[in-house]
N, C-alpha and C positions, 0 to 999 in steps of 0.2 A: 221727498227729495225732488229737486228740480230736474230739468233736462240736462244731461251730461253730454259732453263732446268727445268722450272716450269711454271705454268700458272697464269694469273691474279687471277683466281678463287681460286687457291691453297692458295695464300697469303691472299686474302680477307676472305676465310673461316677460316684460322688460326687466323687472327685478330679478326673476329667475333664481330665487333662493328659497330654502325650505321654510323660512319664517313667514312667507306669504300665506301659507295655509292657516296661520293663526292671526293674520292681520287684515281680514276682510273689513272690519269696522274702520280701521285706520285708513285703508285704501279708499273706502267709500267716502269717508270724511274728507280725504284729500281731493277726491274727484269733484265733490260738490264745491269745495273751495276753489279748485282750479278752474272749473267751468265758469263760476261767477267772476273770477279774476280775469279770465279771457274776455268775457262780455264787458267788464269795466274798462279793460285796456282798449278794446276795439269800439266801444260805444255803440254796440248793436247786439241783438239777439239773432242767432243764426237759424234756429229751428222754425219750421212752418207751423203757423197757428191760424185756424179759422176763427174769425172774429168780426164784429161790427164796431167801428170806432168813429168818434164824433169830433168835430172841430167847430169852434166859433167862427163866424164870418160876418163882418170883417173882423180881423184880429191883428196882432202885432206884426204879422208877416205880410200885410196887405201892400205888396209892392206892385203886383200885376193883378188886375181884377179877374183874370182867367187862370191864374196859377196857384195851386195849393201845395206848399212844401210839406212833405210827410214827416220829415225829421226822423225820429226813432221808430216811427210806424211804417217802415219800408214794406213795400208790397211785392208779392210774387205774382198774384193774379187777382182779378176783381170779379165779383158776381153782381154787385149792385151799387149804384151811386145815386144819391138824392140831395137836394138842397131845399130847405124849408118844406120838406115832405113831398116835393115834386121830383119824380124820377128823371134822371138824366140818362138818355139812351147811350149805349156803348159807342155808337158812331159819333157822338158829340163830345167825346173826351179822348185824350191820349195819355198813355203812361210813359214817363220819361225817366232816364235817357233811353231812347229806343234802340240805340246802337249796340248796347251790351247788356241791358237789363234782362231778367231781374238780377239784383233787386232794383225796384223803381223807387226813386226818392221824391217824386212829385207827380201830381196829376194836373194836366192842363186841359182846359176846355178848348174845343175847336172854335177859333174866333170867327170862322165862317158860319157857325151854327147860331141858333137862337138861345142856346143854353147859358145860364148864368148861375153864379153863386149868390147867396143872400136872399132877401125877401123874407116874408113871414113876419110874425109879431115881435120877434126878438132875435138878436144876433147869437144868442147862446145855443150851442150844439146845432148849428144851422146845417152843417154838411155831415152827411152820413155815408160811410164807405163800408161795405161788406165784402170780404174776400179772404184770400190766403196771405197773411202777413208773415214777414221773415226775410231771410237772405236768399235761399234757394231751396227747391224741393228736389234734391238729387237722391235717387233711390236705387237700391240693388235688390233684384228678386233673389231671395235666398232659398225658397222651397215652399213647403205647404204645411198646413195644420193636419194632424192625423186623427182628429176627432171633430165632431160637430159641436159648436159652441152655442149656448144660450146667451142672453144679454147680461148675465151676472157672474158667470164663472171667471175666476181669477187664476186658475191653473190651466195652461194651454199646452197640449201635447203637440210636438212638432217633429218633422222628419230629420234625418241625419244631417242633411245639408244645412238646414236652419240651425240645428244644434251647434254645428261647427262655425257658423258665420255670425252668431249673435252672442252677446254676453250681458251681464248685469249692467244696465245703463243704456242698452240699445233702445232705439225708438222704432217701433214696428207699425206697419199698416196692414190690416186685413180687411179687404173690401174698402169701405169708406171710413173705417174706424182706426184710430191710432191707439197704440198701447205702449206703455213704458215698462221695460223689463226690470223688475225689482229683485228677482231671485231665480235660481235654477235648482232643480232636484233631479235625482237619478230615476230613470225608468228602465225596466227590463226590456232589452232589445229583442228578446226571444231567441237569441243566439247563445251558444255555449262554447267553451274552450275546447278545441279539437284535439289537443295533445297536452301532456304535462309541460309546465313552464318553470324553469329553474329560477333561483333567486340571484341571478348574475346580470350585471348591467349589459353584458354582451348578448343576452338572450332577448332579442328584440323582435322576433317573428312570432306573431300570435295567430294560430290557425283557427278559422271560424267556418261555419257552413256556407256563408255567403258574404264575400267582401263587399258586394254591391249594397249591403244593408248599412254600410258605414260611410264616413266621409273623411278626407284628409283634414287635419286640424281639429277633429272631434276628440274629446276626452272620453275614455272608457274607464269603467271601474270593474275590476275583477277581485273578488273578496274585498280586502281593504286597501288595495293598491290602485291608484289612478295611473293611467298611461296616456300619453299624447300620441295620436296617430300622425305620423309624418309621411307615410306613403301607403299605398295599397297595391299588392301584386296578386291578382286573382282572388283567392280566398285566404290570403295571408295579410294580416295587418302588420305593418312595420311601425314600431312604436318607440317612444322614449320612455324608459321605465322610471318608476318612483316619482311621478309628476306631482307638482303642487304640494310638496312637502310630505307625501305619503312614503311609507316604508317599503323598500324592495323586498319581495317575498316570493316563495314558491307557490305554484298553483297547480291543481290537478285537473285532469281531463273531465269535462262536464260542468266545470264551474260556470255559473251564469255571468253573462257580460251585460253590464249596465252602461247607460250613457245619460248625460244631463238633458233629456229631451222634454221634461216638463218645466215650462217657464211660468214663474209667478209674475203676473202683470198687473199694472194699474190700467183699468179700462177707461175708454172714452176720454183720452187726454187731448189737450190743445184744441178744444172747441168741437171735437167730434162726438158722435152719439153712440152709446153702447147698443149693439144690435146682435142678431143671430148670424152665425156663419156656418156654411156647409162643410162637411168633411172634404178635405182636399183643396180648400180655399188657399189662394196664393198669399205668401208672406213677403212683404217688401220691407227692407231695412232702410231708414233714412241715414244718409251719409253726410256728416259735417265736412266742410272744406278741409283738404289735407293738412295745410299748415295749422289750422285751428285745432285739428285732432292731435297733431304732433306737439303743439305747445301745451295742450291740456295734459297729455301724458307726462311731459317734462315737468310741468308745475306740480303735478300730483306726485311724481317720483321724488322731486326735491322736498316736498312737505313730509312724505313718509320717512325719507332718510334723515331729514333734519330732526324730526320728532325722536327717532331712534337715538340720535346723537345729542338730544337735549338742546337742539338748535346751536350746537357748537361743533359742527362738522369741520374736520380739518383734513388737509392733504400733506403728503410728505412723510418721511421717516421720523423716528423718535428724536433724531438730532436736529431736524429742521422742519418741524411741523408748523403749518400756518393755516389760518382760517380759509376755507374754500371760497374762491372769488365768484364762482358761478358765472364766469364771463360768457360761456357758451349759451347759458340760459338767457342772459341779458341780450345777447345778439339775436337769439331766436325770437324774443319778445319784439325787438325792433323790426325784424323781418315780417312778422305777422301784422304788426301795426301798419307797416308800409303797404302790405298786400291786401289786408282785410279790415283795416281801421276805417271807421266812418269819420271823414275829415270835416273840419269846420267850414262854414261858408259865410258870405256877407249877405245879410237879409235884403239890403237895398237894391241888390242887383237882380 
């Protein structure tokens, strides 16, 4: 899978109907398509990637001898620049536009310096830039890992806060390594149910030994029923029962409480290197721009619902049905293009 701009849990929560428990593959397929669609609409990739990229010089954009347009290779930060194998010091170039970047769409040599592009035996791949490419590197610290990791493990145990804050499709960073979450599985929290729980929707208080061991928005599993934690009062979890298509059921005192705290991850993504990580290492979640996240969810929702309707989704009653116009989705696409689309420019300027 590629990098997604929303998670499986985002889409399932928005749908909020029982069939989502049996629709993971459909949701994942829709998220992959939606993320690539948003990139196509905006003509840019938003996620951060460590890479070294090369340009010919001179080339078709040779309008100013000191200016290199990056086009789709937008930069967040730079670690090294060279031309014909000669390193250009950081003091001898500027990333532009400096008033609001990143993302930076061009690199300009300081014309007061002696730095130049070109030279060497050939114009091919003359300029080399190493750095962090993408739109922005906005992150939220979610919590920690609860085990030490070697460089090859793909099952990562995390704390309650991280369990609540990430989903399938999240892009995480532990130390200098990025990991893409591809799955989640239940882990025994070490807590048990402190009193019997009836099979009534109104029975929303779950007593445990320590409420501090859980987090709001975390999903817990008791027997075969999933529950969403909506609040925590002392050692009482306030939950929404029968979550994610599971069946409302009665539970007895002492039943074990599980939570999806084991993440299945793809290691060393986006140019990072797989490495060891100590117990308690901080987990940071990369956050896509808000409008991009919302459009990805909307596009994925539309695809899931259209598939269920055989791409013949209609609105209105039996006497006046008509095909859904999706006007709100079209308007959202236009808004995201206006706010986050990479616009065309004139090369000669």
